[in-house]
Structures are given as structure tokens and as C-alpha cells.
VMD Tcl script that draws the C-alpha trace (Angstrom):
set ca {
  {132.94 169.01 67.35}
  {130.24 171.51 68.38}
  {127.44 169.15 67.42}
  {129.04 166.33 69.41}
  {129.32 168.51 72.54}
  {125.73 169.69 72.16}
  {124.45 166.10 71.96}
  {126.44 165.18 75.05}
  {125.00 168.14 76.98}
  {121.42 167.28 75.97}
  {121.89 163.63 77.01}
  {123.25 164.74 80.41}
  {120.25 167.00 80.99}
  {117.77 164.25 80.07}
  {119.54 161.80 82.41}
  {119.44 164.29 85.26}
  {115.74 164.98 84.78}
  {115.01 161.25 84.62}
  {116.89 160.62 87.89}
  {115.08 163.49 89.60}
  {111.71 162.12 88.51}
  {112.65 158.65 89.74}
  {113.59 160.06 93.11}
  {110.25 161.82 93.41}
  {108.33 158.68 92.45}
  {110.31 156.41 94.75}
  {111.49 158.35 97.80}
  {113.81 156.37 100.07}
  {114.08 158.72 103.04}
  {110.44 159.19 104.08}
  {110.05 158.86 107.82}
  {107.32 159.73 110.34}
  {109.32 162.63 111.75}
  {110.32 164.22 108.41}
  {108.26 167.41 107.90}
  {109.81 168.16 104.49}
  {107.77 165.42 102.86}
  {104.61 167.04 104.20}
  {105.45 170.41 102.66}
  {106.82 169.25 99.34}
  {103.76 168.88 97.16}
  {101.89 171.31 94.95}
  {98.50 169.83 94.26}
  {96.09 170.75 91.51}
  {92.75 168.96 91.37}
  {90.79 168.93 88.15}
  {87.07 169.63 88.26}
  {85.37 166.37 89.22}
  {82.86 164.51 87.07}
  {79.49 165.31 88.61}
  {75.95 164.83 87.43}
  {74.14 167.98 86.22}
  {71.89 168.01 89.33}
  {74.44 166.73 91.87}
  {75.09 169.06 94.77}
  {78.74 169.15 95.80}
  {81.19 171.32 97.80}
  {84.23 173.02 96.29}
  {86.82 174.46 98.66}
  {89.48 176.68 97.14}
  {92.30 177.13 99.66}
  {94.03 179.81 97.53}
  {90.92 182.01 97.65}
  {89.85 180.75 101.07}
  {86.43 180.19 99.57}
  {83.81 177.49 99.96}
  {81.22 177.15 97.20}
  {78.14 174.95 97.05}
  {77.35 173.90 93.47}
  {74.65 171.95 91.68}
  {76.55 170.56 88.71}
  {78.27 173.70 87.46}
  {75.80 176.19 88.98}
  {76.81 178.02 92.13}
  {74.19 177.95 94.85}
  {76.03 179.42 97.83}
  {79.42 180.94 98.67}
  {81.24 181.21 101.98}
  {83.92 183.88 101.37}
  {86.30 182.91 104.18}
  {87.34 179.76 106.01}
  {90.11 178.64 108.34}
  {92.24 175.56 107.93}
  {94.94 173.66 109.82}
  {97.70 175.65 111.47}
  {100.38 173.95 109.31}
  {98.76 174.51 105.92}
  {97.65 171.78 103.53}
  {98.94 168.66 101.80}
  {97.63 165.64 99.93}
  {99.12 163.28 102.48}
  {99.07 164.28 106.13}
  {100.08 162.49 109.32}
  {98.23 162.30 112.58}
  {99.02 165.39 114.66}
  {100.54 167.28 111.74}
  {97.87 170.04 111.77}
  {97.68 169.86 107.97}
  {94.41 170.05 106.01}
  {94.17 167.32 103.36}
  {93.52 168.24 99.73}
  {91.72 165.98 97.29}
  {88.27 164.57 96.67}
  {86.27 163.19 99.58}
  {82.76 162.05 100.50}
  {80.92 162.96 103.70}
  {80.69 159.77 105.77}
  {79.69 161.00 109.24}
  {77.59 163.84 110.63}
  {77.47 165.02 114.25}
  {74.62 167.42 114.94}
  {75.52 167.62 118.65}
  {79.12 168.70 118.09}
  {80.59 171.28 120.42}
  {81.49 173.04 117.14}
  {77.81 173.53 116.30}
  {77.79 170.93 113.47}
  {80.42 168.51 112.17}
  {80.45 166.98 108.65}
  {83.27 164.43 108.54}
  {84.67 163.03 105.33}
  {86.53 159.92 104.35}
  {90.13 160.92 104.84}
  {92.33 158.95 104.44}
  {90.91 157.71 101.16}
  {92.02 154.38 99.63}
  {94.11 156.26 97.05}
  {95.97 158.34 99.66}
  {96.49 155.32 101.90}
  {97.91 153.23 99.08}
  {100.21 156.07 98.02}
  {101.44 156.54 101.61}
  {102.11 152.78 101.89}
  {104.05 152.71 98.59}
  {106.16 155.65 99.76}
  {107.01 153.90 103.02}
  {105.06 156.39 105.10}
  {102.51 153.74 106.14}
  {103.64 150.33 107.42}
  {102.47 147.01 105.98}
  {100.57 146.30 109.19}
  {98.74 149.66 109.18}
  {97.92 149.30 105.50}
  {96.44 145.81 106.03}
  {94.40 147.16 108.98}
  {93.08 149.98 106.82}
  {92.02 147.66 104.01}
  {90.39 145.16 106.40}
  {88.44 147.93 108.21}
  {87.35 149.43 104.91}
  {86.06 146.05 103.66}
  {84.19 145.37 106.90}
  {82.65 148.77 107.50}
  {82.55 150.48 104.10}
  {84.23 153.64 105.46}
  {87.78 154.65 106.25}
  {89.03 154.20 109.82}
  {89.68 157.50 111.54}
  {92.41 156.38 113.94}
  {95.21 155.81 111.43}
  {98.83 157.10 111.38}
  {97.65 159.37 108.58}
  {95.12 160.91 110.88}
  {91.35 161.05 110.55}
  {88.28 162.77 111.96}
  {88.73 165.47 109.33}
  {85.74 167.47 108.23}
  {83.94 170.81 108.11}
  {82.63 172.37 111.30}
  {81.56 175.62 112.92}
  {83.03 177.58 115.84}
  {80.78 176.54 118.68}
  {81.55 179.04 121.46}
  {84.98 179.94 120.08}
  {85.64 183.67 119.35}
  {84.83 184.67 115.79}
  {87.43 187.42 115.92}
  {90.31 184.96 116.11}
  {88.74 182.83 113.39}
  {88.85 185.76 110.99}
  {92.55 186.48 111.34}
  {94.31 183.12 111.59}
  {94.23 179.43 110.81}
  {93.56 177.52 114.02}
  {92.34 173.97 113.38}
  {94.16 170.66 113.59}
  {93.31 169.99 109.95}
  {89.56 170.56 109.60}
  {87.83 173.27 107.58}
  {86.21 175.82 109.90}
  {83.47 178.33 109.12}
  {81.20 180.38 111.39}
  {78.19 178.89 113.18}
  {75.73 180.69 110.92}
  {77.61 179.49 107.84}
  {77.72 175.84 108.94}
  {73.99 175.96 109.64}
  {73.34 177.35 106.16}
  {75.65 174.77 104.66}
  {73.83 171.94 106.44}
  {70.81 172.14 104.13}
  {73.04 171.05 101.23}
  {75.13 168.36 102.91}
  {74.35 164.74 103.63}
  {76.10 161.36 103.76}
  {77.76 160.88 100.41}
  {78.11 164.55 99.48}
  {81.24 165.19 97.40}
  {83.78 167.58 98.91}
  {86.64 168.77 96.71}
  {89.48 170.66 98.37}
  {91.92 172.27 95.96}
  {95.15 174.20 96.27}
  {97.38 175.53 93.50}
  {100.03 177.38 95.49}
  {101.55 177.54 98.95}
  {102.38 180.49 101.20}
  {105.08 178.91 103.32}
  {105.93 181.99 105.32}
  {102.35 182.62 106.34}
  {101.76 178.97 107.17}
  {104.89 178.71 109.31}
  {104.16 181.91 111.24}
  {100.51 180.99 111.70}
  {101.45 177.49 112.85}
  {103.72 178.89 115.56}
  {101.20 181.43 116.81}
  {98.19 179.14 116.68}
  {99.57 176.18 118.64}
  {98.30 177.67 121.87}
  {94.88 178.38 120.38}
  {94.26 175.09 118.57}
  {94.07 173.18 121.85}
  {90.92 175.13 122.69}
  {89.53 175.41 119.20}
  {89.74 172.14 117.29}
  {87.25 169.30 117.28}
  {88.37 166.37 119.37}
  {87.53 162.81 118.35}
  {84.35 162.71 120.38}
  {82.87 165.40 118.10}
  {83.51 163.35 114.99}
  {81.68 160.23 116.19}
}
mol new
graphics top color blue
foreach p $ca { graphics top sphere $p radius 0.5 }
foreach p [lrange $ca 0 end-1] q [lrange $ca 1 end] { graphics top cylinder $p $q radius 0.2 }
display resetview
């Protein structure tokens, strides 16, 4: 009798876990206005495959640290950076103020940016766009437009429902004091003017940028998002800076 009850309990637990996994893989309630889907992911990115002499950028959002590496050798470290006022997520929507996490390549550089320098990367990537389409976040029409643009131009379009014009930039004439105490961008990575100038010597079209995050601080992100809304209008790079 005991063995029979135990087997029944185990079977029920397995079925529940399977159903939960299926719901995560195939969400049915994703909508444009549903912020829960933007906050629901914990993302861990494995170290990428890079050549021994390849220079690449690793951004650790938990440590708030940017490192320049050649293969596995560290060349430069920026000990603090600011991100989007709403935190970070693998999939973000236009206007969400989230910083994307994942692996990207620099595909545009603006040396006349009002933020000193701007190094844009290829968000949304084909992988993120396909995932958003499969989840119902991106429409068939928008997905077809993305794929057509990508085939024609070789880069991701920046004016998508998932956002775009994401990159790394300096402060321009923005106050460094505010930068040090709060997240203020609309999704970009921000460092000081001196740091972006130092970083420029290592960055070019095609440079790999890996943004990782292992944990979330929801309370800090929510509070910062509320406070920073008034600041981000004056701080963040508009689309003209990314072109």
C-alpha cells in the first residue's frame, strides 16, 4: 500500500514539472503590454569560443564591470557602468528601458555622438528575434521584415518592436555624479567619457560583446526605474546618435 502511494506521488510530481516546463517553453499569454515576461528570465551566458588573440568585451552586470580581453587575458577593466533604468533581460521591447543580455557584435560606430562615442551592436540578433516570434511577442509581419532587412543589409534593423540602437557610450556633457549612483539609460551600457575613449582603441566593427547576468535585484531595479525616468530623457542616446 505504501509503495503504491509513493509511486502515485512521484508520478504526480513528474507530471506537474513537465506541465510547468511546457508552459515556459510555449507561453500563451505574452503580449506587448505584459511586463512580467520581461522580468521573468535568469540568464547565464557561457564563456564564448574566441581565438587566442581575439580582442573581445565582457560585461558582467552582477559586478557592474566591463573587461577587455585578448583570448583569456585581461587587458583593461572598467570597474563601474550604468545600464537601463528597468534592469536587463534577454528579450526586451522598444521603450522598455531594459539592457539586453547575450552575445553581440559591434555593427556601427558614431564618433560624433553627443555621448562622446557610441559603439552600437546587433541587437536584436537573429536568435533573439526568432525566439520572440515563436513566443508570440513579435508578429509574423515584423519577423518577415527583420529577416528581409537582414538578408539585404547584413545587419539587424534598429527600428523593430524589440528595440534597437543599443550599444556602449560615454556621458557627453551629462553629470558624472548622477552616473555613479544610478542606472539612467534606455538600455545602453554607459561609462565615463575617459573610459569610452580608452575603450575605443580596442573596439571596431565586428568586435564581440558579451553581456552576462546571473542574478537580479528586483527591488533596486524597480526603485531606480522610478527615480530615473525623469533623468533618462536628458541622458540617453537618441536614434540620431546611433546612425
